[in-house]
C-alpha positions as CSV (number, residue, x, y, z in Angstrom):
1,M,33.9,7.3,23.0
2,N,32.5,5.5,26.1
3,A,32.1,1.7,26.2
4,P,28.4,0.7,26.2
5,V,27.1,-0.4,29.6
6,A,24.3,-2.7,30.6
7,P,21.2,-0.7,31.7
8,S,19.7,-0.5,35.1
9,S,16.1,-1.6,35.4
10,N,14.0,0.8,37.4
11,Y,10.4,1.2,38.8
12,G,8.8,4.3,40.2
13,Q,5.5,5.7,41.2
14,L,4.7,8.3,38.6
15,A,1.3,10.0,38.6
16,G,0.1,7.3,40.9
17,R,1.1,4.3,38.7
18,E,4.1,2.1,38.8
19,I,6.2,2.7,35.7
20,H,9.2,0.8,34.5
21,W,12.2,2.2,32.6
22,L,15.7,1.2,31.6
23,D,18.5,3.6,32.3
24,W,21.6,3.4,30.0
25,G,24.8,5.3,30.2
26,R,26.4,7.7,32.8
27,P,24.3,10.0,35.0
28,E,26.3,13.0,34.1
29,D,25.9,12.7,30.3
30,P,23.3,14.5,28.2
31,V,20.0,12.7,28.2
32,V,18.0,11.1,25.5
33,I,14.4,10.0,26.2
34,A,13.6,7.1,23.9
35,W,9.9,6.3,23.9
36,H,8.4,3.3,22.1
37,G,5.2,2.9,20.0
38,L,1.6,2.1,20.7
39,A,1.7,-1.7,21.3
40,R,5.4,-2.0,22.0
41,T,7.9,-1.9,24.9
42,C,11.1,-0.1,25.9
43,R,13.2,-2.9,24.6
44,D,12.5,-1.7,21.1
45,M,15.1,1.0,21.9
46,D,17.9,-1.3,22.8
47,E,20.0,-0.6,19.7
48,L,19.4,3.1,19.9
49,A,20.4,3.1,23.6
50,V,23.6,1.2,23.0
51,H,24.5,3.5,20.1
52,F,24.0,6.7,22.2
53,A,25.3,5.3,25.5
54,S,28.6,4.4,23.7
55,R,28.8,8.0,22.4
56,G,28.5,9.9,25.6
57,F,24.7,10.0,26.2
58,R,22.5,8.7,28.9
59,V,19.4,7.1,27.5
60,I,16.1,6.6,29.4
61,C,13.7,4.1,27.9
62,P,10.3,3.9,29.6
63,D,7.5,1.3,29.3
64,T,4.3,3.3,28.8
65,I,1.5,2.5,31.3
66,G,-0.2,-0.7,30.1
67,R,2.8,-1.9,28.2
68,G,5.8,-4.1,29.1
69,L,6.6,-4.1,32.8
70,S,4.6,-1.0,33.7
71,Q,1.4,-1.2,35.6
72,W,-1.9,-1.6,33.7
73,S,-4.4,1.2,34.3
74,P,-7.4,0.3,36.4
75,V,-9.2,3.2,34.6
76,P,-8.3,2.8,30.9
77,D,-10.5,5.6,29.5
78,D,-9.0,8.1,32.0
79,E,-5.3,7.2,31.5
80,Y,-4.7,5.7,28.1
81,H,-4.4,9.0,26.2
82,I,-1.8,11.6,25.3
83,A,-2.6,14.1,28.1
84,F,-2.0,11.4,30.8
85,Y,1.1,10.1,29.0
86,T,2.6,13.6,29.0
87,R,1.8,13.8,32.7
88,L,3.8,10.6,33.2
89,A,6.6,12.0,31.1
90,L,6.8,15.1,33.3
91,A,6.7,12.9,36.4
92,L,9.6,10.8,35.0
93,L,11.7,13.9,34.4
94,D,11.0,15.2,37.8
95,A,11.8,11.9,39.5
96,L,15.1,11.7,37.7
97,K,15.8,15.5,38.2
98,L,16.2,16.0,34.4
99,E,15.9,19.6,33.4
100,R,16.8,19.3,29.7
101,V,16.4,16.2,27.5
102,H,16.5,15.2,23.8
103,W,13.3,13.2,22.9
104,V,13.2,10.4,20.4
105,G,9.7,8.9,20.0
106,T,8.4,6.2,17.7
107,S,4.8,6.6,16.6
108,M,2.9,7.0,19.9
109,G,6.2,7.9,21.6
110,G,6.4,10.7,19.1
111,S,3.0,11.9,19.9
112,I,3.9,12.2,23.6
113,G,7.1,14.1,22.7
114,L,5.3,16.3,20.3
115,A,2.6,17.2,22.9
116,G,5.3,17.6,25.5
117,A,7.4,20.0,23.4
118,G,4.3,22.0,22.6
119,G,3.5,22.5,26.3
120,L,-0.3,22.7,26.0
121,H,-0.9,19.7,28.3
122,E,2.1,20.1,30.6
123,P,3.6,23.6,30.2
124,Q,6.8,22.6,32.2
125,L,7.7,20.0,29.5
126,K,7.9,22.7,26.9
127,T,11.1,24.2,28.3
128,R,12.7,20.8,29.1
129,I,12.6,19.1,25.7
130,A,15.6,20.5,23.8
131,T,15.1,18.6,20.5
132,L,12.4,16.4,19.2
133,V,12.7,13.3,16.9
134,L,9.5,11.9,15.5
135,N,10.0,8.4,14.2
136,D,7.3,8.0,11.6
137,F,4.8,10.3,13.3
138,A,3.1,13.6,12.3
139,P,0.5,15.9,13.8
140,R,-2.0,14.2,11.4
141,I,-1.9,10.5,10.8
142,A,-3.7,8.4,8.2
143,E,-7.0,6.9,9.3
144,A,-6.5,3.8,7.2
145,A,-3.2,3.0,9.0
146,V,-4.9,3.6,12.4
147,T,-7.5,1.0,11.4
148,R,-4.8,-1.4,10.4
149,I,-3.0,-1.1,13.7
150,R,-6.2,-1.4,15.7
151,S,-7.0,-4.6,13.8
152,Y,-4.1,-6.4,15.4
153,A,-3.5,-4.4,18.6
154,G,-7.1,-4.3,19.9
155,K,-7.6,-8.0,19.9
156,P,-4.1,-9.5,20.4
157,P,-4.0,-13.2,19.3
158,A,-2.8,-16.0,21.5
159,F,-0.6,-18.9,20.4
160,D,0.4,-22.2,21.9
161,T,4.1,-21.5,21.4
162,V,6.5,-18.6,21.4
163,S,7.7,-19.6,17.9
164,E,4.2,-19.0,16.6
165,L,4.1,-15.6,18.3
166,E,7.4,-14.7,16.7
167,A,6.0,-15.6,13.3
168,F,3.1,-13.3,14.0
169,F,5.4,-10.4,15.0
170,R,7.5,-10.9,11.9
171,T,4.4,-10.5,9.8
172,V,2.7,-7.5,11.5
173,Y,6.0,-5.7,12.1
174,K,7.5,-6.3,8.7
175,P,7.3,-2.6,7.9
176,Y,10.0,-2.0,10.6
177,G,12.5,-3.0,7.9
178,W,15.5,-5.3,8.4
179,L,15.9,-7.0,11.7
180,S,18.4,-9.8,12.4
181,D,17.1,-13.2,13.6
182,A,18.5,-12.3,17.0
183,Q,16.6,-9.0,17.0
184,W,13.4,-10.7,16.1
185,R,13.9,-13.2,18.9
186,R,14.6,-10.4,21.4
187,L,11.5,-8.4,20.2
188,T,9.4,-11.6,20.7
189,E,10.7,-12.6,24.0
190,S,10.5,-9.1,25.4
191,S,6.9,-8.7,24.1
192,T,5.5,-12.0,25.4
193,R,3.2,-12.8,28.3
194,R,1.7,-16.1,29.2
195,L,-2.1,-16.4,29.7
196,P,-3.7,-18.5,32.4
197,D,-4.4,-21.2,29.9
198,G,-0.7,-21.5,29.0
199,R,-0.8,-19.8,25.7
200,V,1.3,-16.7,24.9
201,T,0.2,-13.3,23.7
202,P,1.7,-9.8,23.2
203,H,2.7,-8.1,26.4
204,Y,0.3,-5.1,26.8
205,D,-3.1,-4.3,28.0
206,P,-5.6,-4.6,25.1
207,A,-7.7,-1.8,26.6
208,M,-5.0,0.7,25.6
209,V,-6.6,0.9,22.1
210,R,-9.7,2.4,23.8
211,Q,-7.7,5.6,23.3
212,F,-9.2,5.8,19.8
213,E,-12.7,5.5,21.1
214,A,-12.6,7.4,24.3
215,H,-10.4,10.2,22.9
216,P,-11.1,10.2,19.2
217,E,-9.4,13.6,18.6
218,D,-6.2,12.6,20.5
219,F,-3.9,12.3,17.5
220,Q,-5.0,15.6,15.9
221,L,-2.1,17.5,17.2
222,W,-1.6,20.6,14.9
223,P,-2.1,23.1,17.8
224,H,0.6,21.3,19.8
225,Y,2.9,21.2,16.8
226,D,2.4,24.9,16.1
227,A,3.5,25.7,19.7
228,I,6.9,23.9,19.4
229,E,9.9,26.2,19.5
230,V,12.8,23.6,19.3
231,P,14.4,21.8,16.4
232,V,12.3,18.8,15.0
233,L,13.5,15.9,13.0
234,C,10.9,13.7,11.3
235,L,12.0,10.3,10.1
236,R,9.4,8.9,7.7
237,G,9.5,5.3,6.5
238,A,9.5,5.6,2.7
239,E,6.6,3.1,2.5
240,S,4.7,4.5,5.6
241,D,1.0,4.3,5.5
242,L,0.7,6.3,8.7
243,V,2.6,9.5,7.7
244,L,1.5,10.6,4.3
245,P,3.3,13.1,2.1
246,D,0.6,15.8,2.5
247,A,1.0,15.7,6.3
248,L,4.8,16.3,5.8
249,E,4.0,19.2,3.5
250,E,1.8,20.8,6.0
251,M,4.5,20.3,8.7
252,R,6.9,22.3,6.5
253,L,4.4,25.2,6.2
254,R,3.6,25.7,9.9
255,G,5.0,25.6,13.4
256,P,8.7,24.6,13.4
257,G,8.6,24.1,9.7
258,A,7.7,27.6,9.0
259,A,10.4,28.8,11.4
260,G,13.1,26.7,9.6
261,R,13.5,24.3,12.5
262,L,12.1,21.1,10.8
263,Q,14.2,18.5,9.1
264,V,12.6,15.5,7.2
265,I,14.5,12.3,6.3
266,E,12.9,9.5,4.3
267,V,14.1,6.1,5.4
268,P,14.2,3.6,2.6
269,G,13.1,0.0,3.0
270,C,10.7,0.8,5.9
271,G,7.1,1.5,6.4
272,H,5.6,2.2,9.8
273,A,7.9,2.5,11.6
274,P,11.7,2.3,11.1
275,A,13.1,0.0,13.8
276,L,15.9,2.3,14.8
277,N,18.2,-0.7,14.9
278,V,20.9,0.0,12.2
279,P,23.4,2.8,11.7
280,A,21.5,4.3,8.7
281,H,18.6,5.0,11.2
282,L,20.7,6.1,14.2
283,E,23.5,8.2,12.7
284,P,21.1,10.9,11.3
285,I,19.5,11.2,14.8
286,E,22.8,11.6,16.5
287,A,23.9,14.2,13.9
288,F,20.7,16.1,14.4
289,I,21.0,16.1,18.2
290,R,24.7,17.1,18.1
291,A,23.9,19.9,15.6
292,A,21.5,21.3,18.2
293,G,24.3,21.7,20.7
294,A,24.2,18.4,22.7
């Protein structure tokens, strides 16, 4: 077992935009791409990265365009959608000369991995994703949950103090399950930007939710799922309002499910989406990746 190492922080021009990512572990180790959710940042994957980097993996955690430390898009309707995100993913793998990776994606990060593994947007990604972990994501997601997420993500609030922003995050992200006080503090501090008037607000471009208006069919991903030819693990928060049981049943009947390459695990004590911050979340992912021959 390798001792965990601090990550390097990196910036690169990918598909014409500056993208930030953290790189954990040793360059020669098998690679896990850990991609965050819709309104989140790469720092959500810190616990996963430490877990895997200490067990002989290299972990790459990007900030999606418009989130965290990555550039905001000057043309939101053209770039805040899955096809462009898969283009960024391919550009990242090319820049790092990664030919084969394991993909762990939370929510939107799962949608990028799913579309990448299907290869319909970027055919080169299909052969470069060895395994796919969907953290509370499915090829069909519940509209009511999308409405809930848009209600807080599309018009992010602003507060006078970071403590007030942390209280907001603790409320809207309660479905993540248990986080320590230190983890809530890190989530807050890594998700905060200060406005010109001195108030603080979540660290992303509010225009990223235009994806739902400019690309209303973006999350209807059954054709992409049907094209996947690698093992898939779906972690579903037991109380998730985004991934409903009927979507899981359909996943079992088509694509990787019909081929016997789908595994589903329900995560107790979580909704959308499990925080991937405790051994009960991380150990099944590691076992799945190792069973696939990592």
